[in-house]
C-alpha positions as protocol buffer text, in pm:
chain_id: "A"
residue {
  index: 1
  type: MET
  ca { x: 1647 y: -388 z: 1417 }
}
residue {
  index: 2
  type: ILE
  ca { x: 1433 y: -697 z: 1467 }
}
residue {
  index: 3
  type: LYS
  ca { x: 1590 y: -963 z: 1245 }
}
residue {
  index: 4
  type: THR
  ca { x: 1300 y: -1196 z: 1166 }
}
residue {
  index: 5
  type: PRO
  ca { x: 959 y: -1048 z: 1242 }
}
residue {
  index: 6
  type: ILE
  ca { x: 658 y: -1255 z: 1132 }
}
residue {
  index: 7
  type: PHE
  ca { x: 412 y: -1092 z: 894 }
}
residue {
  index: 8
  type: LEU
  ca { x: 62 y: -1220 z: 829 }
}
residue {
  index: 9
  type: VAL
  ca { x: -39 y: -1109 z: 479 }
}
residue {
  index: 10
  type: GLY
  ca { x: -335 y: -1156 z: 249 }
}
residue {
  index: 11
  type: ALA
  ca { x: -651 y: -983 z: 135 }
}
residue {
  index: 12
  type: GLU
  ca { x: -875 y: -817 z: 390 }
}
residue {
  index: 13
  type: ARG
  ca { x: -1172 y: -1035 z: 489 }
}
residue {
  index: 14
  type: SER
  ca { x: -961 y: -1349 z: 437 }
}
residue {
  index: 15
  type: GLY
  ca { x: -940 y: -1451 z: 802 }
}
residue {
  index: 16
  type: THR
  ca { x: -643 y: -1238 z: 899 }
}
residue {
  index: 17
  type: THR
  ca { x: -809 y: -1104 z: 1214 }
}
residue {
  index: 18
  type: LEU
  ca { x: -900 y: -1452 z: 1338 }
}
residue {
  index: 19
  type: LEU
  ca { x: -552 y: -1589 z: 1278 }
}
residue {
  index: 20
  type: ARG
  ca { x: -390 y: -1280 z: 1428 }
}
residue {
  index: 21
  type: LEU
  ca { x: -595 y: -1325 z: 1746 }
}
residue {
  index: 22
  type: MET
  ca { x: -487 y: -1689 z: 1764 }
}
residue {
  index: 23
  type: LEU
  ca { x: -123 y: -1595 z: 1724 }
}
residue {
  index: 24
  type: ASP
  ca { x: -140 y: -1309 z: 1972 }
}
residue {
  index: 25
  type: HIS
  ca { x: -280 y: -1543 z: 2238 }
}
residue {
  index: 26
  type: HIS
  ca { x: 21 y: -1773 z: 2212 }
}
residue {
  index: 27
  type: PRO
  ca { x: 232 y: -1731 z: 2529 }
}
residue {
  index: 28
  type: LEU
  ca { x: 544 y: -1657 z: 2322 }
}
residue {
  index: 29
  type: ILE
  ca { x: 402 y: -1448 z: 2036 }
}
residue {
  index: 30
  type: ALA
  ca { x: 305 y: -1081 z: 2032 }
}
residue {
  index: 31
  type: PHE
  ca { x: 109 y: -1003 z: 1718 }
}
residue {
  index: 32
  type: ASN
  ca { x: 15 y: -650 z: 1617 }
}
residue {
  index: 33
  type: TYR
  ca { x: -292 y: -568 z: 1412 }
}
residue {
  index: 34
  type: GLU
  ca { x: -330 y: -367 z: 1090 }
}
residue {
  index: 35
  type: PHE
  ca { x: 34 y: -261 z: 1041 }
}
residue {
  index: 36
  type: GLU
  ca { x: -22 y: -103 z: 700 }
}
residue {
  index: 37
  type: TYR
  ca { x: 104 y: 233 z: 824 }
}
residue {
  index: 38
  type: ALA
  ca { x: 454 y: 84 z: 814 }
}
residue {
  index: 39
  type: VAL
  ca { x: 450 y: 65 z: 434 }
}
residue {
  index: 40
  type: ASP
  ca { x: 152 y: 261 z: 298 }
}
residue {
  index: 41
  type: GLN
  ca { x: 351 y: 583 z: 266 }
}
residue {
  index: 42
  type: MET
  ca { x: 653 y: 426 z: 99 }
}
residue {
  index: 43
  type: ARG
  ca { x: 705 y: 527 z: -263 }
}
residue {
  index: 44
  type: ALA
  ca { x: 636 y: 291 z: -551 }
}
residue {
  index: 45
  type: ASP
  ca { x: 1009 y: 227 z: -595 }
}
residue {
  index: 46
  type: GLY
  ca { x: 1043 y: 136 z: -227 }
}
residue {
  index: 47
  type: ASP
  ca { x: 1209 y: 459 z: -115 }
}
residue {
  index: 48
  type: TRP
  ca { x: 1128 y: 597 z: 230 }
}
residue {
  index: 49
  type: PRO
  ca { x: 867 y: 869 z: 267 }
}
residue {
  index: 50
  type: ASN
  ca { x: 952 y: 1217 z: 384 }
}
residue {
  index: 51
  type: LEU
  ca { x: 976 y: 1189 z: 763 }
}
residue {
  index: 52
  type: SER
  ca { x: 792 y: 1509 z: 855 }
}
residue {
  index: 53
  type: SER
  ca { x: 507 y: 1413 z: 621 }
}
residue {
  index: 54
  type: TYR
  ca { x: 504 y: 1065 z: 768 }
}
residue {
  index: 55
  type: HIS
  ca { x: 483 y: 1197 z: 1124 }
}
residue {
  index: 56
  type: GLU
  ca { x: 190 y: 1412 z: 1017 }
}
residue {
  index: 57
  type: TYR
  ca { x: 24 y: 1114 z: 849 }
}
residue {
  index: 58
  type: LEU
  ca { x: 51 y: 911 z: 1169 }
}
residue {
  index: 59
  type: SER
  ca { x: -99 y: 1193 z: 1375 }
}
residue {
  index: 60
  type: TYR
  ca { x: -442 y: 1134 z: 1222 }
}
residue {
  index: 61
  type: HIS
  ca { x: -414 y: 764 z: 1135 }
}
residue {
  index: 62
  type: ARG
  ca { x: -695 y: 598 z: 1332 }
}
residue {
  index: 63
  type: ILE
  ca { x: -540 y: 255 z: 1378 }
}
residue {
  index: 64
  type: PHE
  ca { x: -196 y: 389 z: 1466 }
}
residue {
  index: 65
  type: ASN
  ca { x: -343 y: 622 z: 1726 }
}
residue {
  index: 66
  type: GLU
  ca { x: -532 y: 332 z: 1884 }
}
residue {
  index: 67
  type: THR
  ca { x: -205 y: 146 z: 1945 }
}
residue {
  index: 68
  type: GLY
  ca { x: -64 y: 408 z: 2179 }
}
residue {
  index: 69
  type: PHE
  ca { x: 280 y: 374 z: 2017 }
}
residue {
  index: 70
  type: GLN
  ca { x: 519 y: 663 z: 2069 }
}
residue {
  index: 71
  type: ILE
  ca { x: 688 y: 840 z: 1777 }
}
residue {
  index: 72
  type: ASP
  ca { x: 1058 y: 909 z: 1828 }
}
residue {
  index: 73
  type: THR
  ca { x: 1121 y: 1192 z: 1581 }
}
residue {
  index: 74
  type: SER
  ca { x: 1499 y: 1141 z: 1605 }
}
residue {
  index: 75
  type: LEU
  ca { x: 1479 y: 803 z: 1427 }
}
residue {
  index: 76
  type: ASP
  ca { x: 1510 y: 743 z: 1054 }
}
residue {
  index: 77
  type: TYR
  ca { x: 1219 y: 573 z: 877 }
}
residue {
  index: 78
  type: PRO
  ca { x: 1311 y: 203 z: 899 }
}
residue {
  index: 79
  type: THR
  ca { x: 1425 y: 236 z: 1260 }
}
residue {
  index: 80
  type: LEU
  ca { x: 1104 y: 422 z: 1347 }
}
residue {
  index: 81
  type: VAL
  ca { x: 865 y: 158 z: 1209 }
}
residue {
  index: 82
  type: ASN
  ca { x: 1082 y: -110 z: 1369 }
}
residue {
  index: 83
  type: SER
  ca { x: 1040 y: 73 z: 1700 }
}
residue {
  index: 84
  type: PHE
  ca { x: 664 y: 23 z: 1681 }
}
residue {
  index: 85
  type: LEU
  ca { x: 711 y: -354 z: 1677 }
}
residue {
  index: 86
  type: LEU
  ca { x: 961 y: -327 z: 1961 }
}
residue {
  index: 87
  type: GLN
  ca { x: 704 y: -133 z: 2165 }
}
residue {
  index: 88
  type: LYS
  ca { x: 444 y: -405 z: 2109 }
}
residue {
  index: 89
  type: GLN
  ca { x: 698 y: -673 z: 2199 }
}
residue {
  index: 90
  type: LYS
  ca { x: 803 y: -493 z: 2518 }
}
residue {
  index: 91
  type: ARG
  ca { x: 442 y: -425 z: 2618 }
}
residue {
  index: 92
  type: ASP
  ca { x: 344 y: -793 z: 2584 }
}
residue {
  index: 93
  type: HIS
  ca { x: 671 y: -936 z: 2728 }
}
residue {
  index: 94
  type: LYS
  ca { x: 699 y: -1198 z: 2452 }
}
residue {
  index: 95
  type: PRO
  ca { x: 1007 y: -1300 z: 2250 }
}
residue {
  index: 96
  type: VAL
  ca { x: 841 y: -1340 z: 1906 }
}
residue {
  index: 97
  type: ILE
  ca { x: 691 y: -1037 z: 1732 }
}
residue {
  index: 98
  type: GLY
  ca { x: 470 y: -1010 z: 1426 }
}
residue {
  index: 99
  type: ALA
  ca { x: 203 y: -799 z: 1257 }
}
residue {
  index: 100
  type: THR
  ca { x: -76 y: -815 z: 999 }
}
residue {
  index: 101
  type: VAL
  ca { x: -33 y: -627 z: 669 }
}
residue {
  index: 102
  type: HIS
  ca { x: -291 y: -628 z: 389 }
}
residue {
  index: 103
  type: HIS
  ca { x: -152 y: -367 z: 148 }
}
residue {
  index: 104
  type: GLN
  ca { x: 186 y: -304 z: -10 }
}
residue {
  index: 105
  type: PHE
  ca { x: 338 y: -589 z: 188 }
}
residue {
  index: 106
  type: HIS
  ca { x: 603 y: -643 z: -77 }
}
residue {
  index: 107
  type: HIS
  ca { x: 780 y: -337 z: 71 }
}
residue {
  index: 108
  type: LEU
  ca { x: 833 y: -512 z: 405 }
}
residue {
  index: 109
  type: THR
  ca { x: 1149 y: -689 z: 289 }
}
residue {
  index: 110
  type: LYS
  ca { x: 1307 y: -351 z: 219 }
}
residue {
  index: 111
  type: ILE
  ca { x: 1295 y: -289 z: 595 }
}
residue {
  index: 112
  type: TRP
  ca { x: 1328 y: -648 z: 721 }
}
residue {
  index: 113
  type: PRO
  ca { x: 1508 y: -860 z: 454 }
}
residue {
  index: 114
  type: ASP
  ca { x: 1488 y: -1179 z: 662 }
}
residue {
  index: 115
  type: ALA
  ca { x: 1125 y: -1145 z: 767 }
}
residue {
  index: 116
  type: LYS
  ca { x: 898 y: -1450 z: 759 }
}
residue {
  index: 117
  type: PHE
  ca { x: 558 y: -1443 z: 594 }
}
residue {
  index: 118
  type: ILE
  ca { x: 236 y: -1629 z: 668 }
}
residue {
  index: 119
  type: HIS
  ca { x: 11 y: -1592 z: 365 }
}
residue {
  index: 120
  type: ILE
  ca { x: -354 y: -1666 z: 433 }
}
residue {
  index: 121
  type: ILE
  ca { x: -596 y: -1715 z: 146 }
}
residue {
  index: 122
  type: ARG
  ca { x: -974 y: -1752 z: 142 }
}
residue {
  index: 123
  type: ASP
  ca { x: -1207 y: -1834 z: -147 }
}
residue {
  index: 124
  type: GLY
  ca { x: -1239 y: -1512 z: -346 }
}
residue {
  index: 125
  type: ARG
  ca { x: -1615 y: -1547 z: -376 }
}
residue {
  index: 126
  type: ASP
  ca { x: -1651 y: -1540 z: 3 }
}
residue {
  index: 127
  type: VAL
  ca { x: -1410 y: -1247 z: 24 }
}
residue {
  index: 128
  type: ALA
  ca { x: -1624 y: -1055 z: -226 }
}
residue {
  index: 129
  type: ARG
  ca { x: -1936 y: -1128 z: -23 }
}
residue {
  index: 130
  type: SER
  ca { x: -1767 y: -1000 z: 292 }
}
residue {
  index: 131
  type: ASN
  ca { x: -1634 y: -687 z: 117 }
}
residue {
  index: 132
  type: ILE
  ca { x: -1988 y: -595 z: 15 }
}
residue {
  index: 133
  type: MET
  ca { x: -2112 y: -644 z: 371 }
}
residue {
  index: 134
  type: MET
  ca { x: -1836 y: -409 z: 491 }
}
residue {
  index: 135
  type: GLY
  ca { x: -1940 y: -140 z: 242 }
}
residue {
  index: 136
  type: TRP
  ca { x: -1616 y: -166 z: 47 }
}
residue {
  index: 137
  type: ALA
  ca { x: -1776 y: -282 z: -278 }
}
residue {
  index: 138
  type: GLY
  ca { x: -2116 y: -252 z: -439 }
}
residue {
  index: 139
  type: ASN
  ca { x: -2134 y: -578 z: -634 }
}
residue {
  index: 140
  type: PHE
  ca { x: -1951 y: -906 z: -682 }
}
residue {
  index: 141
  type: PHE
  ca { x: -1779 y: -789 z: -999 }
}
residue {
  index: 142
  type: THR
  ca { x: -1590 y: -521 z: -804 }
}
residue {
  index: 143
  type: GLY
  ca { x: -1599 y: -712 z: -475 }
}
residue {
  index: 144
  type: VAL
  ca { x: -1320 y: -943 z: -592 }
}
residue {
  index: 145
  type: ASP
  ca { x: -1081 y: -661 z: -680 }
}
residue {
  index: 146
  type: LEU
  ca { x: -904 y: -637 z: -342 }
}
residue {
  index: 147
  type: TRP
  ca { x: -859 y: -1015 z: -344 }
}
residue {
  index: 148
  type: ILE
  ca { x: -706 y: -1000 z: -693 }
}
residue {
  index: 149
  type: VAL
  ca { x: -464 y: -724 z: -590 }
}
residue {
  index: 150
  type: ALA
  ca { x: -352 y: -905 z: -275 }
}
residue {
  index: 151
  type: GLU
  ca { x: -306 y: -1241 z: -445 }
}
residue {
  index: 152
  type: ASN
  ca { x: -113 y: -1096 z: -737 }
}
residue {
  index: 153
  type: LEU
  ca { x: 106 y: -904 z: -493 }
}
residue {
  index: 154
  type: TRP
  ca { x: 170 y: -1224 z: -299 }
}
residue {
  index: 155
  type: THR
  ca { x: 270 y: -1406 z: -619 }
}
residue {
  index: 156
  type: LYS
  ca { x: 524 y: -1132 z: -687 }
}
residue {
  index: 157
  type: LEU
  ca { x: 662 y: -1133 z: -332 }
}
residue {
  index: 158
  type: SER
  ca { x: 673 y: -1511 z: -281 }
}
residue {
  index: 159
  type: HIS
  ca { x: 897 y: -1551 z: -585 }
}
residue {
  index: 160
  type: GLN
  ca { x: 1151 y: -1325 z: -416 }
}
residue {
  index: 161
  type: LEU
  ca { x: 1154 y: -1513 z: -85 }
}
residue {
  index: 162
  type: LYS
  ca { x: 1349 y: -1818 z: 22 }
}
residue {
  index: 163
  type: PRO
  ca { x: 1135 y: -2130 z: 84 }
}
residue {
  index: 164
  type: GLU
  ca { x: 1199 y: -2111 z: 457 }
}
residue {
  index: 165
  type: GLN
  ca { x: 1066 y: -1756 z: 466 }
}
residue {
  index: 166
  type: HIS
  ca { x: 705 y: -1823 z: 377 }
}
residue {
  index: 167
  type: ILE
  ca { x: 408 y: -2050 z: 428 }
}
residue {
  index: 168
  type: THR
  ca { x: 55 y: -2042 z: 284 }
}
residue {
  index: 169
  type: ILE
  ca { x: -251 y: -2126 z: 492 }
}
residue {
  index: 170
  type: ARG
  ca { x: -602 y: -2169 z: 359 }
}
residue {
  index: 171
  type: TYR
  ca { x: -871 y: -2007 z: 571 }
}
residue {
  index: 172
  type: GLU
  ca { x: -1099 y: -2303 z: 511 }
}
residue {
  index: 173
  type: ASP
  ca { x: -837 y: -2544 z: 647 }
}
residue {
  index: 174
  type: LEU
  ca { x: -778 y: -2319 z: 949 }
}
residue {
  index: 175
  type: ILE
  ca { x: -1149 y: -2336 z: 1031 }
}
residue {
  index: 176
  type: GLN
  ca { x: -1205 y: -2704 z: 958 }
}
residue {
  index: 177
  type: ALA
  ca { x: -880 y: -2839 z: 1110 }
}
residue {
  index: 178
  type: SER
  ca { x: -768 y: -2563 z: 1343 }
}
residue {
  index: 179
  type: GLU
  ca { x: -521 y: -2743 z: 1567 }
}
residue {
  index: 180
  type: PRO
  ca { x: -325 y: -2918 z: 1287 }
}
residue {
  index: 181
  type: GLU
  ca { x: -304 y: -2590 z: 1091 }
}
residue {
  index: 182
  type: LEU
  ca { x: -194 y: -2391 z: 1396 }
}
residue {
  index: 183
  type: THR
  ca { x: 64 y: -2658 z: 1475 }
}
residue {
  index: 184
  type: LYS
  ca { x: 202 y: -2620 z: 1123 }
}
residue {
  index: 185
  type: ILE
  ca { x: 216 y: -2241 z: 1162 }
}
residue {
  index: 186
  type: CYS
  ca { x: 390 y: -2268 z: 1500 }
}
residue {
  index: 187
  type: GLU
  ca { x: 651 y: -2502 z: 1356 }
}
residue {
  index: 188
  type: PHE
  ca { x: 714 y: -2248 z: 1081 }
}
residue {
  index: 189
  type: ILE
  ca { x: 758 y: -1971 z: 1338 }
}
residue {
  index: 190
  type: GLY
  ca { x: 976 y: -2189 z: 1561 }
}
residue {
  index: 191
  type: VAL
  ca { x: 756 y: -2233 z: 1867 }
}
residue {
  index: 192
  type: ALA
  ca { x: 542 y: -2520 z: 1997 }
}
residue {
  index: 193
  type: PHE
  ca { x: 165 y: -2515 z: 1952 }
}
residue {
  index: 194
  type: ASP
  ca { x: -17 y: -2406 z: 2267 }
}
residue {
  index: 195
  type: LYS
  ca { x: -389 y: -2450 z: 2334 }
}
residue {
  index: 196
  type: ALA
  ca { x: -393 y: -2097 z: 2475 }
}
residue {
  index: 197
  type: MET
  ca { x: -420 y: -1987 z: 2111 }
}
residue {
  index: 198
  type: PHE
  ca { x: -791 y: -2067 z: 2137 }
}
residue {
  index: 199
  type: ASP
  ca { x: -838 y: -1838 z: 2437 }
}
residue {
  index: 200
  type: TYR
  ca { x: -906 y: -1548 z: 2198 }
}
residue {
  index: 201
  type: ALA
  ca { x: -1275 y: -1648 z: 2206 }
}
residue {
  index: 202
  type: GLN
  ca { x: -1288 y: -1542 z: 2572 }
}
residue {
  index: 203
  type: HIS
  ca { x: -1137 y: -1198 z: 2504 }
}
residue {
  index: 204
  type: SER
  ca { x: -1285 y: -1092 z: 2169 }
}
residue {
  index: 205
  type: THR
  ca { x: -1605 y: -1094 z: 1968 }
}
residue {
  index: 206
  type: TYR
  ca { x: -1474 y: -1383 z: 1757 }
}
residue {
  index: 207
  type: ASP
  ca { x: -1615 y: -1729 z: 1824 }
}
residue {
  index: 208
  type: LEU
  ca { x: -1422 y: -2054 z: 1811 }
}
residue {
  index: 209
  type: PRO
  ca { x: -1383 y: -2199 z: 1457 }
}
residue {
  index: 210
  type: ASP
  ca { x: -1708 y: -2337 z: 1314 }
}
residue {
  index: 211
  type: PRO
  ca { x: -1690 y: -2540 z: 989 }
}
residue {
  index: 212
  type: LYS
  ca { x: -2035 y: -2406 z: 895 }
}
residue {
  index: 213
  type: ILE
  ca { x: -1892 y: -2063 z: 812 }
}
residue {
  index: 214
  type: VAL
  ca { x: -1671 y: -2175 z: 520 }
}
residue {
  index: 215
  type: PHE
  ca { x: -1778 y: -2164 z: 154 }
}
residue {
  index: 216
  type: ARG
  ca { x: -2088 y: -1958 z: 230 }
}
residue {
  index: 217
  type: TRP
  ca { x: -2099 y: -1843 z: -129 }
}
residue {
  index: 218
  type: ARG
  ca { x: -2238 y: -2184 z: -223 }
}
residue {
  index: 219
  type: THR
  ca { x: -2562 y: -2127 z: -30 }
}
residue {
  index: 220
  type: GLN
  ca { x: -2590 y: -1749 z: 13 }
}
residue {
  index: 221
  type: LEU
  ca { x: -2520 y: -1615 z: -336 }
}
residue {
  index: 222
  type: THR
  ca { x: -2740 y: -1616 z: -643 }
}
residue {
  index: 223
  type: ASP
  ca { x: -2614 y: -1774 z: -963 }
}
residue {
  index: 224
  type: TYR
  ca { x: -2567 y: -1429 z: -1114 }
}
residue {
  index: 225
  type: GLN
  ca { x: -2362 y: -1306 z: -818 }
}
residue {
  index: 226
  type: ILE
  ca { x: -2136 y: -1610 z: -846 }
}
residue {
  index: 227
  type: GLN
  ca { x: -2099 y: -1551 z: -1219 }
}
residue {
  index: 228
  type: LEU
  ca { x: -2008 y: -1185 z: -1162 }
}
residue {
  index: 229
  type: ALA
  ca { x: -1724 y: -1291 z: -933 }
}
residue {
  index: 230
  type: GLU
  ca { x: -1604 y: -1587 z: -1137 }
}
residue {
  index: 231
  type: CYS
  ca { x: -1586 y: -1402 z: -1467 }
}
residue {
  index: 232
  type: LYS
  ca { x: -1294 y: -1201 z: -1324 }
}
residue {
  index: 233
  type: ILE
  ca { x: -1115 y: -1462 z: -1111 }
}
residue {
  index: 234
  type: THR
  ca { x: -1159 y: -1792 z: -1295 }
}
residue {
  index: 235
  type: SER
  ca { x: -786 y: -1850 z: -1350 }
}
residue {
  index: 236
  type: LEU
  ca { x: -687 y: -1723 z: -1007 }
}
residue {
  index: 237
  type: LEU
  ca { x: -941 y: -1946 z: -832 }
}
residue {
  index: 238
  type: GLU
  ca { x: -821 y: -2251 z: -1020 }
}
residue {
  index: 239
  type: ASN
  ca { x: -457 y: -2159 z: -961 }
}
residue {
  index: 240
  type: ARG
  ca { x: -525 y: -2135 z: -587 }
}
residue {
  index: 241
  type: GLY
  ca { x: -706 y: -2470 z: -580 }
}
residue {
  index: 242
  type: TYR
  ca { x: -1065 y: -2350 z: -553 }
}
residue {
  index: 243
  type: PRO
  ca { x: -1305 y: -2535 z: -790 }
}
residue {
  index: 244
  type: LEU
  ca { x: -1539 y: -2330 z: -1005 }
}
residue {
  index: 245
  type: SER
  ca { x: -1914 y: -2344 z: -957 }
}
residue {
  index: 246
  type: GLY
  ca { x: -1979 y: -2496 z: -1299 }
}
residue {
  index: 247
  type: LEU
  ca { x: -2202 y: -2204 z: -1400 }
}
residue {
  index: 248
  type: SER
  ca { x: -2150 y: -2055 z: -1745 }
}
residue {
  index: 249
  type: LEU
  ca { x: -1901 y: -1766 z: -1749 }
}
residue {
  index: 250
  type: LEU
  ca { x: -2026 y: -1416 z: -1820 }
}
residue {
  index: 251
  type: LYS
  ca { x: -1864 y: -1224 z: -2103 }
}
residue {
  index: 252
  type: ILE
  ca { x: -1696 y: -910 z: -1971 }
}
residue {
  index: 253
  type: THR
  ca { x: -1826 y: -643 z: -2206 }
}
residue {
  index: 254
  type: PRO
  ca { x: -1760 y: -268 z: -2187 }
}
residue {
  index: 255
  type: TRP
  ca { x: -2125 y: -221 z: -2086 }
}
residue {
  index: 256
  type: LEU
  ca { x: -2094 y: -472 z: -1800 }
}
residue {
  index: 257
  type: ARG
  ca { x: -1780 y: -299 z: -1671 }
}
residue {
  index: 258
  type: PHE
  ca { x: -1946 y: 44 z: -1690 }
}
residue {
  index: 259
  type: LYS
  ca { x: -2267 y: -72 z: -1521 }
}
residue {
  index: 260
  type: MET
  ca { x: -2079 y: -248 z: -1240 }
}
residue {
  index: 261
  type: TYR
  ca { x: -1852 y: 54 z: -1191 }
}
residue {
  index: 262
  type: LEU
  ca { x: -2148 y: 292 z: -1154 }
}
residue {
  index: 263
  type: GLN
  ca { x: -2329 y: 57 z: -919 }
}
residue {
  index: 264
  type: ASN
  ca { x: -2017 y: 18 z: -711 }
}
residue {
  index: 265
  type: ARG
  ca { x: -1956 y: 393 z: -682 }
}
residue {
  index: 266
  type: TRP
  ca { x: -2315 y: 465 z: -586 }
}
residue {
  index: 267
  type: TYR
  ca { x: -2318 y: 189 z: -324 }
}
residue {
  index: 268
  type: GLN
  ca { x: -1994 y: 311 z: -167 }
}
residue {
  index: 269
  type: HIS
  ca { x: -2107 y: 675 z: -160 }
}
residue {
  index: 270
  type: ARG
  ca { x: -2443 y: 581 z: -8 }
}
residue {
  index: 271
  type: PHE
  ca { x: -2274 y: 360 z: 252 }
}
residue {
  index: 272
  type: ARG
  ca { x: -2040 y: 641 z: 360 }
}
residue {
  index: 273
  type: MET
  ca { x: -2321 y: 896 z: 375 }
}
residue {
  index: 274
  type: ARG
  ca { x: -2522 y: 668 z: 603 }
}
residue {
  index: 275
  type: ARG
  ca { x: -2228 y: 592 z: 832 }
}
residue {
  index: 276
  type: TYR
  ca { x: -2074 y: 939 z: 861 }
}
residue {
  index: 277
  type: SER
  ca { x: -2377 y: 1163 z: 784 }
}
residue {
  index: 278
  type: ILE
  ca { x: -2423 y: 1355 z: 459 }
}
residue {
  index: 279
  type: ASN
  ca { x: -2261 y: 1665 z: 609 }
}
residue {
  index: 280
  type: LEU
  ca { x: -1940 y: 1488 z: 712 }
}
residue {
  index: 281
  type: TYR
  ca { x: -1930 y: 1291 z: 387 }
}
residue {
  index: 282
  type: LEU
  ca { x: -1949 y: 1613 z: 182 }
}
residue {
  index: 283
  type: GLN
  ca { x: -1682 y: 1780 z: 395 }
}
residue {
  index: 284
  type: ASP
  ca { x: -1452 y: 1483 z: 340 }
}
residue {
  index: 285
  type: MET
  ca { x: -1503 y: 1492 z: -35 }
}
residue {
  index: 286
  type: LEU
  ca { x: -1459 y: 1870 z: -65 }
}
residue {
  index: 287
  type: SER
  ca { x: -1156 y: 1896 z: 164 }
}
residue {
  index: 288
  type: ARG
  ca { x: -974 y: 1627 z: -35 }
}
residue {
  index: 289
  type: ARG
  ca { x: -1062 y: 1770 z: -375 }
}
residue {
  index: 290
  type: LEU
  ca { x: -969 y: 2123 z: -274 }
}
residue {
  index: 291
  type: GLY
  ca { x: -646 y: 2007 z: -109 }
}
residue {
  index: 292
  type: MET
  ca { x: -728 y: 2192 z: 216 }
}
residue {
  index: 293
  type: THR
  ca { x: -497 y: 1996 z: 446 }
}
residue {
  index: 294
  type: ASN
  ca { x: -600 y: 2135 z: 786 }
}
residue {
  index: 295
  type: TRP
  ca { x: -969 y: 2098 z: 708 }
}
residue {
  index: 296
  type: GLN
  ca { x: -908 y: 1750 z: 576 }
}
residue {
  index: 297
  type: LYS
  ca { x: -726 y: 1650 z: 895 }
}
residue {
  index: 298
  type: ARG
  ca { x: -1013 y: 1773 z: 1113 }
}
residue {
  index: 299
  type: VAL
  ca { x: -1261 y: 1583 z: 900 }
}
residue {
  index: 300
  type: LYS
  ca { x: -1046 y: 1271 z: 911 }
}
residue {
  index: 301
  type: LEU
  ca { x: -1038 y: 1280 z: 1291 }
}
residue {
  index: 302
  type: ARG
  ca { x: -1419 y: 1304 z: 1299 }
}
residue {
  index: 303
  type: ILE
  ca { x: -1444 y: 1010 z: 1058 }
}
residue {
  index: 304
  type: ASN
  ca { x: -1204 y: 816 z: 1280 }
}
residue {
  index: 305
  type: ALA
  ca { x: -1436 y: 878 z: 1575 }
}
residue {
  index: 306
  type: CYS
  ca { x: -1729 y: 744 z: 1370 }
}
residue {
  index: 307
  type: GLU
  ca { x: -1534 y: 434 z: 1275 }
}
residue {
  index: 308
  type: HIS
  ca { x: -1424 y: 377 z: 1633 }
}
residue {
  index: 309
  type: GLN
  ca { x: -1781 y: 402 z: 1755 }
}
residue {
  index: 310
  type: HIS
  ca { x: -1901 y: 163 z: 1485 }
}
residue {
  index: 311
  type: LEU
  ca { x: -1639 y: -96 z: 1575 }
}
residue {
  index: 312
  type: LYS
  ca { x: -1728 y: -102 z: 1945 }
}
């Protein structure tokens, strides 16, 4: 087993992809993307999933299939997920290995007790804005939910870790003072900063850090959109060191919750219908509700193809 893998954790749309690219371009660091499949199937109490079910799950998991990792069916669960990191490490010929995990990352210490964690945080109002653009939320009231879940999960996990096991990086600092922040991260990992970490811009669609892209909520959101986000995350924003806008806080009434929930559901359904086609969207919904596993798997593979094409 790898003794001290490095895990980059935080809410999606918080800058994890950018930082992961920077880390993966370090001459000594191999950094895997979207490693949620290592923990998503673990039970709430942290127990391992059924292995045959897990193998089946991986067979139609889009991101796992894109990695090209091999599944050794003779391995138990923790050794199997550890083998995926070993395959990445061997492929890249680098001594340090890590991966990005957005969900259920508190389970990682069950597999790797001595793992190190880089927690990245971004202003929740900008995360909500980005979630809406991705089609994951239909308004700013629900757009902050994934940020809330990730930050609360990090609070729980960080209290269980030793000080030397974790570090928190602000996305805004990473963009505005990239080299000092990367130097701090490298020291935490135990390697020297290398300017090759900026070479990602030559091999990806991500540009070099531009200070103009931080705190976009200040200029691109309406007052009402800001209020919708802040009414749910006031305390969390302040706790994480992000000043409030100064706008009056909305009262969260049952009617507001209901209206935002309906708007969110309609937006998400409409987004999926446009991306996958109405026919494929309906097949996905029916196959899941009817519990028709084989049909659902075929539909999932077609959805994966749509997602892959969209991300090109």
